[in-house]
N, C-alpha and C positions, 0 to 999 in steps of 0.2 A: 396501422401495422398491428398484427395480432401478437399479443404477448403471451396469452395462456389459452390452451385449448379448452373447449367448453365442458369437457367431462373428465379432465385428467385426474381429479381427486375424488371422483364420485365413487360411491359404493361403500358398504359397511365391511367389517372384517377386522382382522388383527391390526394393531398399530404398526405404522411404518417404522423401520429402523432409520436411524439418521442417515446412513449411507443411501438408502433407497430414496429418502426425501431429497437429498442433495442431487442424486442422479436425475430425479424427476425435474427438479428446477433447471438443471443443465440442459435437459432435453426440450423444455417448453419455453424457457425465457429467452427473448430476443431483444436487442437494443431498441429503444423507443425514442431515442434522441437523434438530432440531426447535427451535421458538422457545421462549424462556423470558423472563420479565420480570426486569429488574435495575434497581436504583436508579441514578440518574445517576452517582453516585460510582464505580460499578463498571462503567460502560459503555465507557470508553475502551479501544480495541483490540478490541472485540467487533464481530461482523458484524450489521448492522441487519437485522431480520427483517421489518419492516413500515414503510411510509412514515410519516413524521412530519408532521403537519398542525398549523399554528399555531392555538392556541385563542383568540388575540386579536391586535390590531394591535401591532406593535413599531416605534417606541414607541407606547404606548397613547394619548398625547395630545401636542399640540404642546408643545415645551419649548425652553429656551435651551441653545445649544451652548457658551456661554462665560459667564464672570462679566462683568456689565456693566449696561446699561440698555435696557429694552424701551420702544419708542416707536412712534407712528404715523409711517410714512414720510412721509406727506403733511404732517406738521408740521415737516419739515426744509426750510428754504429752500435752493434750489440756489445754490452758490457763496458761502455765508456761514455763519458759526457759528449754531447754534440754542442758545438758552438756555432750559431747561425746568425747572420745579420738580419735585423728586423727592417723590412723594406716597405711595409704598408700597414694600413689600419682599416678594420671593418667593424662597424657597430650596427646594432639593430636599426633597420631603416636606412642605413648608410653603408651600402656594400662597397667593397674595394673596387669593383668595377673592371678589373683586368685579371689576366691569368698570372699566377705566381710562378716564378722560375724555380727550377731545382736548386737546392742548396740555400734557400732563404726561408725566413719565417714571416708570417703576417700576424700582427697583433689583432686579436678578435675578442668580441664581447658576447655575452649570452644573447642568443637569438639572432646574431649576425649571420648573413648568408655566407656560406663557405666560399672562399675564393676558388676560382677554377684551378684545379691541380692538386692541392693538398688534400690529404685524406684522413688526417689525424690531428687532434687538438690536445695540447698539454695544458693542464690547469696552471694558472699563474702562480699558485702557492707552491707548485712543485718545481718551478723554474727560478733562475736567478738572472736578473738583468745586469748587464755589464756594458754601460754606455748604449751604443746603437746595436748591440748584440744581445742574444739571450743564450744562457747556458742551460742545456736540457739534460737531466740525468737519464740513465738507461732504465729500462723496465716497462715502458709503456707498450700497450698492445696496439696493433694496427686497427685504425678506425675508432679509437677511443674518443669519447666525448663529441661525437659527430652524429647529429640527428639526421636521419635519411628522409628525403621527400616521401610522403605517403606512409611513413612507418606507423602512424596512428590510424589514419583513415585514407582509403583510396577513392578517387573520383568514381562516382557511380555506385559506391557501396551503400547498402541499406544500413543506416546507423541506429535508427529507432524504429520499432515495430508498432503498428496501430494497436490500440487496446491498452497501452500502459498508462498509468497515471504519472504525469511528468514531474520529475524531481528537479531540483536546481541543477544537478550535474547533467541531466538529460537536456535541459534547455541550453546549457553551456555547450554541449556537443552539437546541438542544432546550429547554434551561432557559429561555432568553429567550422561547421560544414557549409556555411554560406547562406543560411536561411534567416530572414528578418521577421518572418511570421510563420505560424503553424496552424494547420487545420485541427481543431479540437471539437469534441462533442459538447453540445449544449448541456448545461447542468441538468440533472434529473430534478424535476419539480415534484416535491413530496409534501403532502398535507398530513399533519399529525393531530390526533385527538386523544384526550383521555375521557373515560366514561365513569359515571356513577354519581348518585345523589350524595354520597358520603365524601366526595372529593372536593377539596377547596384549593384555590390558588394560594401560594405562600404570601403572607401579609394580611390575609383575611382572618377574621376571628373564627376560631374553631368552636363548634357546639358539640355536645355529647354525641359520640358516634362518628364524627367526621375526622378526616385526615388531610394533611397537605399532599398535594400532587408532586411527586418526584419523577414519574415516568416520562412526562412530556419533555422534561429538561434532559434526562439521560438519553432518550431517543433522539431528540433534536440535536444534541451534541454528537452522538454517534453518526447520524446522517450527515451533519455538517463536516465532520472529519473525513467522510468519504466523498466530499465534493458536491453533495446535493444542495439544492436551493430549497430550504425548508419553510413551509408556512404553518405556523402554530395557530390552530383553530380552536384552542381552548378545551373546555370541559363540557361534555355532553351529558345531560341528565338521563335518568333511567326512564325514558319515554320513547316509545317506538316511532311515533310520528316525527318527533324532533330529531332523533338520530337519523332516520331515513332522509329527511329534508337536508340535513347538514352534509351527509355523505353524497347525495345526488349533486348538490351544488359544488362540492369539492371536486367531484369527478369531472366536472365540466372544464376545468383548467389546470389539472394536475396529471402527472404521469403515474403516480403511485399514492395509495392511501394507507395510513397506518392508524390503528387504534390500540389502546391497551385496556384490557378488561372488557367484560360484556359479551364474550364469545363462547361461553360454556353453555350448559343446558338448563340453567336456573331460570326461574320465572322472571327475574329482573335482568336477564342477559339479552337486552334488546338489539344489540348490534348484530347478532347472528340472524335474528328475524328480519331486520331491516335490509341487510345485504342480500338475503335470499329473496326478498320481495323486489329489490331493485335490479338484481342481476342473477349471479350464480354464486352460491357459497359452497365450497368444497371443504367439508370438515377434514381437517388434517391433524390427526393425532399422531404425534411422533414419540417414540419410546425413549425419552430422555428425562433426566432429572438433574436440576429443577426444570420444569417446563410442562410439556405434554399438551395442554390445551392451546394449540396454535390453530388459527384459521387462515385459510387462503381462499380467495374468491376473486370476483371481478364485478365491477359496476359498469355496465356497457363493456367497453374494451379496456377499462382502467383496472389494473390489478389492485387487490386489497389484501392486507395482512393484518390479522388481529392477534396481538400478543397477550400473554397472561397479565392479570392486573397486579400480581405480586411483584415488587420491584426487582428482586434478584432474579426471579424467573423470567421477567420481561427482558432483562439485559442478556441473560444466558441464551435465551431462545433467539434473540436478535443476532448475537454473535455467531451462534452455531448454525442457524437456519436462514433467517431473513437476510442477513448480510449477502449471502450468495445471490439471492434474487435481486437485491438492490444493484450490485455490481454488474450483473448481466444486463439488466435493463439500461444501465448507464453506459454500456458499450465497452466495459472492461474485458480484457483478454484473460489474464490470470486472475482467478477469483478466490482461490483457496489460501488462507493464511498459513504462514510457516509455523510448524510445530517443532519442538526440540525434545530429545530424550533427557530425562532427569531421574534421579533416584528418589523413591518414596521414603520419607522418614516416618511413616505411619502404616498401620495395618487397618483393614476394613473388610466387612462383609457387604455383599451387594446382591441384588436380584439378577438372575440370568435374563437375557433377552432385553436388557435395558442399558443404554449408555448413560453413565453418571458423570457429571462434571463437578469436581471438587475445587472449591476456591482455596488457593494456596499462596503462601509466601515462599520465596526461594532464599536459600543461604548456601554458602560454600562450605562443605564439610572439611574435616582435617585432611582428608586425602585429596582435596581439590575438586571433588565431584559436586555439582549442584544438587541440592536436596530440597524436596518440597515438603512443607509442613502445612496442614490444613488449618483454616480458621476454625476456632472452637465451636461457633454457632453457625449452622448451615440451613436454617429455614428459608423458604422461598421469598419471605418478606424481609430478610435481614440485609438491608442495603449496605450497612457498614461493613459487611463481609467483603463486598466488592471494593470498597475503599482501602481496606487493609490488605487485600490480596494483590499479588503481582500478575496473576493469571489463573488459568483453569487446567487442572489435570483431568484427562479423559480416561475413564475406566471402561474398557470395551464390553460389548454385550455378553461375550462368552465367559467373562471373568466373574467368579462368585466369591473369591477370597483374595484380597491383596495383602501380601506380606511386606513388612518393612524391609527395605533393601532391594525390592524389585524395581526395575526400570519402567517408567511410565511416560506417556506423551504429554508434553506441557505446551499450552497455548498462551503466550504472553499477551496481556492486554495491549501492549504496544503494537502488536501485529494487526489487530482488528481495525485500526485506523488507516491502514494502508490501502 
């Protein structure tokens, strides 16, 4: 199945805006996964592959919402107590089994089928039992505490739409609608690499000029939270032949490839050269900060994404750009994360024609409005800024001066795992 057209990112020129880049991904990316059935117990977190239709009404019959007494509303005198004999009993799973006569009450419990005839249920706390009779005060409304058949779901109703990532409550609704298993998409198989002779795995000894790799762990965690099956293929050295061989082997049994670092135009940026030799590399320069050097290409028919090597830039570009591609390849319907308006507790100048993402913490101001305060250090390599932040504030392309007190768009990190 084709995921990306062969020349969709080709051509020099001005950098893309973020909206243009996301619109392009929406136009070219198609699901690359196949459906498979799973039992309900294994369905949470998976992407639904087909609509779910209720096999029957939910609830299946009228039933009591409380413990109490089922009566005919018309047997209750307005403005005075009603005193009715209690002639039967119905519990959940144990119906009364016969019609109730006018002028009598049936003792019912939560979930019990309503006996034929009565239309209203009084809570036991509102009534007083007097031997084999019940004293009912006035003031109840007709139909109170009676659940109607199908008031939640109707037989034949589509209760879940394909493309959602199933939450526990979604799986519960499927169960209530009569389904023991669901068709879900196979998890997207993603291979991840880091690149660079200077990069070391945590636990190894550092020599002068070397750093520990954090990007693979951030990227693997982000992909795992989105339901992907991640293969960590380690660190690639700055050697074009080694990089090319590793990417070609990974493309043979994965749906998507990710690297961080090595996709710029420097002499040691061999990922760019290797991808161009193996398939097609579409240089994708997006006018965002932190970020910008993002690469999108394909090896054979397998999409490739190259993120910046700086840790903060790698995460921001994944969250704002690459996440969209991942979700569409995985068969998701709704792919954009929710954003929320908050008030800026800071002022800032910025360049026109570039969207900037500011790492911020939220706090509630004295007037009850959420306010965003930036992390004091914002370099593309400051990973601690992402740990201390609650999310990102987006400053749009046409804004050149943010004043304190202006409303801004806030993307919480909790949204990007959905």
